C-alpha positions in Angstrom: -29.6 -49.8 9.4 -31.7 -49.7 12.7 -35.4 -50.6 12.9 -36.4 -47.0 13.4 -35.1 -46.0 9.9 -36.3 -49.1 8.0 -39.1 -49.2 5.4 -42.5 -50.2 7.0 -42.4 -53.9 6.0 -38.7 -54.2 6.8 -39.3 -52.3 10.0 -41.9 -54.9 11.1 -39.6 -57.7 10.2 -36.7 -56.1 12.1 -38.9 -55.6 15.2 -40.0 -59.3 15.1 -36.4 -60.4 14.9 -35.5 -58.2 17.9 -38.4 -59.7 19.8 -37.3 -63.2 19.0 -33.7 -62.4 20.0 -34.9 -60.8 23.3 -37.1 -63.8 24.2 -34.2 -66.2 23.4 -31.8 -64.2 25.5 -34.2 -63.9 28.5 -34.8 -67.7 28.5 -31.3 -68.9 28.2 -30.3 -68.6 31.8 -32.2 -71.0 34.1 -33.9 -69.1 36.9 -34.5 -72.0 39.3 -32.7 -75.2 40.5 -35.3 -77.2 38.7 -35.0 -75.5 35.3 -31.2 -75.7 35.5 -31.3 -79.4 36.5 -33.9 -80.3 33.8 -31.7 -78.8 31.1 -28.6 -80.5 32.5 -30.2 -83.9 32.7 -29.6 -83.9 36.5 -31.8 -84.7 39.5 -31.8 -81.9 42.1 -33.7 -82.8 45.2 -34.4 -82.1 48.9 -35.5 -83.9 52.0 -39.1 -83.1 52.9 -41.6 -83.2 55.8 -45.2 -83.9 54.7 -46.5 -82.0 57.7 -45.2 -78.8 56.1 -47.0 -79.2 52.7 -49.9 -77.1 54.0 -47.5 -74.1 54.4 -47.9 -72.2 51.1 -44.3 -70.9 50.9 -42.9 -74.3 51.7 -44.9 -76.2 49.1 -44.6 -73.5 46.4 -40.8 -73.3 46.8 -40.5 -77.1 46.9 -42.5 -77.6 43.7 -40.8 -74.8 41.8 -37.2 -75.6 42.7 -36.8 -79.4 42.8 -37.4 -82.3 40.5 -36.8 -84.9 43.2 -37.9 -85.3 46.8 -37.0 -87.6 49.7 -38.9 -87.9 53.0 -36.8 -87.0 56.1 -38.6 -89.4 58.4 -41.9 -90.5 56.7 -40.5 -93.8 55.5 -38.3 -94.7 58.5 -39.1 -97.6 60.8 -40.4 -95.4 63.7 -42.9 -93.8 61.4 -43.9 -96.7 59.2 -44.0 -99.4 61.8 -44.9 -98.1 65.3 -46.2 -101.5 66.2 -44.8 -104.9 65.3 -47.9 -106.2 63.4 -49.0 -103.0 61.6 -47.6 -100.8 58.9 -48.6 -97.1 58.6 -47.9 -95.6 55.2 -49.9 -92.4 55.5 -47.0 -90.0 55.8 -45.0 -91.6 53.1 -48.0 -91.7 50.8 -48.4 -87.9 51.3 -44.9 -87.5 49.9 -45.8 -89.7 46.9 -49.0 -87.7 46.2 -47.1 -84.4 46.4 -44.4 -85.6 44.1 -46.8 -87.1 41.5 -48.8 -83.8 41.5 -45.7 -81.8 40.7 -43.9 -84.2 38.4 -41.1 -85.1 40.9 -39.2 -88.3 41.4 -39.2 -89.9 44.9 -36.1 -91.2 46.6 -36.7 -93.6 49.5 -34.9 -93.2 52.9 -34.2 -95.5 54.7 -34.8 -99.3 55.3 -31.9 -100.3 57.6 -30.4 -98.0 60.3 -29.3 -98.3 63.9 -31.1 -95.1 64.8 -34.8 -94.1 64.8 -36.1 -97.6 65.4 -39.4 -97.9 67.3 -39.3 -98.8 71.1 -40.9 -102.2 70.6 -38.0 -103.2 68.3 -35.3 -101.7 70.5 -36.5 -103.4 73.7 -38.0 -106.5 72.2 -35.2 -108.9 73.1 -35.6 -110.7 69.8 -33.3 -113.5 68.7 -31.1 -113.2 65.5 -33.5 -115.5 63.7 -36.5 -113.3 64.7 -34.6 -110.1 63.8 -33.8 -111.6 60.4 -37.5 -112.4 59.8 -38.6 -108.9 60.9 -36.1 -107.1 58.7 -36.9 -109.3 55.7 -40.6 -108.7 56.2 -40.0 -105.0 56.6 -38.0 -104.5 53.5 -40.3 -106.6 51.4 -43.5 -104.9 52.7 -42.3 -101.3 52.4 -40.6 -101.7 49.0 -43.5 -103.5 47.5 -45.9 -100.9 48.8 -43.9 -98.2 47.0 -42.8 -100.2 43.9 -43.1 -98.1 40.8 -43.4 -94.9 42.8 -40.0 -94.8 44.6 -37.2 -95.0 42.0 -34.3 -95.4 44.4 -33.8 -96.5 48.0 -31.1 -96.0 50.7 -31.2 -99.6 51.8 -28.6 -99.3 54.6 -27.9 -96.0 56.2 -24.7 -95.3 58.2 -23.6 -99.0 58.6 -19.9 -98.3 59.1 -17.7 -96.7 61.8 -15.2 -94.0 60.9 -12.5 -96.6 60.8 -14.4 -98.6 58.3 -15.5 -101.4 60.6 -19.2 -102.5 60.8 -21.1 -100.4 63.3 -22.7 -102.1 66.3 -26.4 -102.2 65.6 -29.5 -104.3 66.0 -29.0 -105.5 62.5 -25.3 -106.4 62.7 -24.6 -107.8 66.1 -27.1 -106.7 68.7 -28.2 -109.5 68.1 -28.0 -109.0 64.3 -29.7 -111.0 61.6 -27.3 -113.9 61.6 -24.0 -112.3 60.3 -22.5 -111.0 63.5 -18.7 -110.8 63.1 -18.9 -111.1 59.3 -18.4 -107.4 58.5 -20.6 -106.2 55.7 -22.2 -109.5 54.9 -25.4 -108.5 56.7 -25.5 -105.4 54.4 -25.2 -107.7 51.4 -28.2 -109.7 52.6 -30.4 -106.6 52.9 -29.5 -105.7 49.3 -30.6 -109.2 48.2 -33.9 -108.9 49.9 -34.4 -105.4 48.5 -33.8 -106.5 45.0 -36.3 -109.4 45.4 -38.9 -107.0 46.7 -38.6 -104.4 43.9 -36.2 -105.5 41.0 -36.6 -102.2 39.2 -35.6 -99.9 42.1 -32.1 -98.5 42.4 -30.4 -99.7 45.6 -28.0 -97.4 47.4 -25.7 -97.6 50.4 -25.8 -94.2 52.2 -23.3 -92.8 54.8 -21.6 -89.7 56.2 -17.9 -89.0 56.8 -16.9 -91.0 53.7 -17.2 -88.3 51.1 -13.5 -87.6 50.9 -10.5 -90.0 50.8 -10.2 -91.6 54.2 -10.5 -95.0 56.0 -14.2 -94.9 55.9 -14.5 -94.0 52.2 -11.9 -96.7 51.5 -14.1 -99.2 53.3 -17.2 -98.1 51.5 -15.4 -98.4 48.2 -14.0 -101.9 49.1 -17.5 -103.0 50.1 -19.1 -101.7 46.9 -16.3 -103.3 44.8 -16.8 -106.6 46.6 -20.6 -106.5 46.0 -20.1 -105.7 42.3 -17.6 -108.5 41.8 -19.9 -111.0 43.5 -22.8 -109.9 41.3 -24.8 -108.5 44.2 -27.5 -106.0 43.4 -26.0 -102.6 44.4 -26.6 -99.6 42.1 -25.0 -96.7 43.9 -23.5 -95.0 46.9 -25.0 -92.0 48.6 -22.6 -89.4 50.0 -24.4 -87.4 52.7 -22.2 -84.4 52.6 -23.1 -82.6 55.8 -20.3 -80.0 55.9 -19.2 -78.6 59.3 -16.9 -75.7 60.1 -16.7 -74.8 56.4 -14.2 -77.6 55.9 -14.2 -79.7 52.7 -11.7 -80.9 50.2 -13.5 -80.7 46.8 -10.6 -82.5 45.0 -10.9 -85.5 47.4 -14.6 -85.6 46.9 -14.2 -85.6 43.1 -11.6 -88.4 43.4 -13.9 -90.5 45.6 -16.8 -90.0 43.2 -14.5 -91.0 40.3 -13.5 -94.3 41.8 -17.0 -95.2 42.8 -18.4 -94.4 39.4 -15.5 -96.4 37.8 -17.1 -99.5 39.4 -20.2 -98.9 37.4 -22.1 -97.3 40.3 -24.1 -94.1 40.4 -23.3 -91.6 43.1 -25.9 -89.4 44.7 -25.1 -86.4 47.0 -27.9 -87.1 49.5 -27.9 -84.8 52.5 -25.9 -81.7 51.5 -25.9 -78.7 53.9 -23.2 -76.3 55.0 -23.5 -75.0 58.6 -22.4 -71.5 59.6 -21.9 -69.7 62.9 -24.9 -67.6 63.7 -25.7 -64.8 66.2 -28.5 -64.8 68.7 -31.0 -63.8 66.0 -30.0 -66.6 63.8 -28.1 -64.5 61.3 -24.8 -65.5 59.6 -22.0 -63.0 58.6 -21.9 -61.9 55.0 -18.4 -63.3 54.6 -19.5 -66.7 55.9 -22.4 -66.7 53.5 -20.0 -66.0 50.6 -17.7 -68.8 51.8 -20.8 -71.1 52.0 -21.6 -70.3 48.4 -18.1 -71.3 47.4 -18.4 -74.6 49.2 -21.8 -75.4 47.7 -20.4 -74.6 44.2 -17.4 -76.8 44.7 -19.4 -79.8 45.8 -21.9 -79.4 43.0 -19.0 -79.0 40.6 -17.4 -82.2 41.8 -20.7 -84.0 41.0 -21.7 -82.4 37.7 -18.3 -82.9 36.2 -18.8 -86.7 36.5 -21.6 -88.2 34.5 -22.0 -91.0 37.0 -23.0 -88.5 39.7 -26.6 -88.3 38.8 -28.3 -86.5 41.7 -27.7 -83.7 44.2 -29.9 -83.4 47.2 -29.9 -81.0 50.2 -31.2 -82.0 53.6 -34.1 -79.6 53.6 -34.0 -76.4 51.7 -35.0 -73.6 54.1 -33.2 -72.6 57.2 -36.6 -72.3 58.9 -36.7 -76.1 59.2 -33.1 -77.2 59.2 -31.9 -79.8 61.7 -28.6 -78.0 62.3 -30.0 -75.6 64.9 -31.2 -78.3 67.3 -28.1 -80.5 66.5 -25.8 -77.6 67.5 -27.9 -76.3 70.3 -28.4 -73.0 68.5 -24.7 -72.2 67.8 -24.8 -73.1 64.1 -27.4 -72.7 61.4 -28.1 -70.9 58.1 -27.0 -74.1 56.4 -29.3 -74.2 53.4 -29.8 -72.3 50.1 -32.9 -70.5 51.3 -33.2 -68.4 54.4 -35.9 -68.6 57.0 -38.2 -66.4 54.8 -37.5 -68.6 51.7 -35.3 -65.9 50.2 -32.5 -67.4 48.1 -29.0 -66.9 49.5 -25.7 -66.6 47.7 -25.4 -70.4 47.6 -28.5 -70.5 45.5 -27.0 -68.6 42.6 -23.7 -70.4 43.0 -25.4 -73.8 42.6 -27.4 -72.7 39.5 -24.2 -71.4 37.9 -22.4 -74.7 38.4 -25.2 -76.8 37.1 -25.7 -74.5 34.1 -22.0 -74.6 33.2 -21.7 -78.4 33.5 -20.8 -80.5 30.5 -23.8 -81.7 28.5 -25.0 -85.2 29.6 -26.2 -87.9 27.2 
């Protein structure tokens, strides 16, 4: 018997039941990254630029869609420490304030990198002993400033070559901090210092090119295993996941995540984007956007199927401010889930679908 033919009191009851059913159905499917992630017990984040918070569309999309943020540059050496004897936390503090105002977690990036160091450091002709003191001081000062507000840090970023050897850098061997020629031992030292500075922060090694199964990922795995066996304070590995030329092997990504998490480590996808060929107006072909959505879905699936993969982060979220355009001299772009007008692309729905269909987490 339908509501229209029911007795008045039964009719009212029937209508209320239909209303409850309608509301339940309309609220089942998450409509944003953030709502899907919150339901799944997952962190979904993005890299941000505090200079853009004043742009309404930027800040509104950022606060609505993400439960985690990470500064692109605001916590790097060249921003935080433009002179040897002074630290400038203003930009990083803006990220903290935005996140706190919108109930988001903050991921710190990064404390040790061979790039983006200030001129005074690059041309300072310091000794190894002086470099060690500078780096120890830097890690301690920055991490203590953000203690309790940054839950995880990329301690070392891109410290290995593609063949798995330690990359030449001011911290390793130019002149280094006292461990030149000793492979990843300088990385181990930075993790010790980081843990001393903020014992509650999660400490990550972050790199690119080691997402699948290859010499570099083998070296990252071997380093992480060695650190764990020696009781060194490492909590996770960040897989950047910049995907070029629409080429990725999801099965290899999943296998790599599995072996890292089997060590008792967390895995974060930290810098995900998928570049596409674009025309002179910056537009990508529909078929490429469809393929991009498939790739985003496959990468997200590789993460959410493993409980040890606890965060997925894109490197920016709108094509309007993606690094891909300048990196490729304008030949590639359209790499992120939102277009230049903040309109969701096919990748957006594909990501939500994968998060929503993921196994329940404890």
